[in-house]
C-alpha positions as CSV (number, residue, x, y, z in Angstrom):
1,M,-25.3,9.7,-39.1
2,K,-26.3,12.9,-39.8
3,Q,-25.5,16.0,-38.7
4,K,-28.9,16.5,-36.9
5,D,-28.0,13.0,-35.1
6,I,-24.4,13.7,-34.0
7,I,-25.9,17.4,-32.4
8,I,-28.5,15.6,-30.6
9,I,-26.2,12.8,-29.2
10,A,-23.9,15.8,-27.7
11,V,-26.7,17.9,-26.2
12,I,-27.5,14.4,-24.6
13,A,-24.1,13.7,-23.4
14,I,-23.7,17.5,-22.0
15,L,-27.4,17.1,-20.0
16,A,-26.2,13.6,-18.3
17,G,-23.2,15.0,-17.3
18,A,-24.7,17.9,-16.2
19,G,-27.4,15.9,-14.3
20,S,-24.6,13.1,-12.8
21,L,-22.4,16.3,-11.3
22,V,-25.7,17.8,-9.3
23,F,-26.6,14.1,-8.2
24,S,-23.5,13.4,-7.2
25,N,-23.2,16.6,-5.2
26,L,-26.5,16.6,-3.3
27,V,-27.0,13.1,-2.8
28,I,-23.8,10.9,-3.1
29,S,-21.1,13.5,-1.9
30,S,-22.8,15.4,0.8
31,P,-21.3,17.8,3.9
32,K,-22.5,15.0,6.1
33,N,-21.1,12.5,4.4
34,R,-17.4,14.4,3.9
35,Q,-17.2,14.8,7.8
36,D,-15.0,11.9,9.1
37,K,-13.3,11.4,12.4
38,V,-9.2,10.1,12.2
39,E,-7.1,9.6,14.7
40,I,-3.8,12.4,15.4
41,V,-0.6,11.2,15.1
42,E,2.5,12.0,17.3
43,A,5.8,13.8,15.5
44,M,7.8,11.5,15.1
45,S,11.4,12.1,17.1
46,S,15.1,11.0,15.7
47,I,15.3,10.4,19.8
48,F,14.9,6.5,20.3
49,K,15.0,4.7,23.5
50,Q,18.3,1.6,23.8
51,P,16.5,-1.8,22.8
52,D,16.0,-4.2,25.6
53,P,18.9,-5.8,26.6
54,R,17.6,-9.5,27.3
55,Y,17.8,-9.7,23.1
56,F,20.3,-7.1,22.1
57,N,23.7,-8.1,24.0
58,A,26.9,-9.0,23.7
59,E,25.9,-13.1,23.7
60,S,23.2,-12.4,21.4
61,V,23.0,-15.1,18.1
62,N,24.8,-13.1,15.3
63,P,21.7,-13.6,12.5
64,T,24.3,-12.4,9.9
65,K,27.0,-15.1,10.9
66,I,27.6,-18.1,8.6
67,I,26.3,-21.8,9.9
68,R,27.7,-24.8,8.8
69,I,26.4,-28.0,10.0
70,G,29.1,-30.5,10.1
71,D,32.2,-30.9,8.2
72,S,31.3,-31.3,4.4
73,T,34.1,-31.4,2.0
74,N,32.0,-32.6,-0.9
75,P,31.8,-30.9,-3.7
76,K,29.0,-32.3,-5.1
77,P,26.9,-33.8,-2.2
78,F,24.1,-34.8,-4.3
79,N,26.1,-37.5,-5.6
80,G,26.8,-35.6,-9.5
81,T,22.9,-35.7,-10.2
82,N,21.2,-32.0,-10.7
């Protein structure tokens, strides 16, 4: 490339960038497009209600307890096949 070509490409790139900036500010992101309605969220608190006693009580099932079905002492339950 010659030096003239580099200058022309740089000028075209600058003009294209400026044109796209103006176009995006006027057409794509106009002030009416930037307005949006959002819902207001209440502030969180460190005070929580007690959980429902129907589900959280002393007789409830403990999901962390190990469940064993039957009394299996077999060290190779699948007959040694892997």
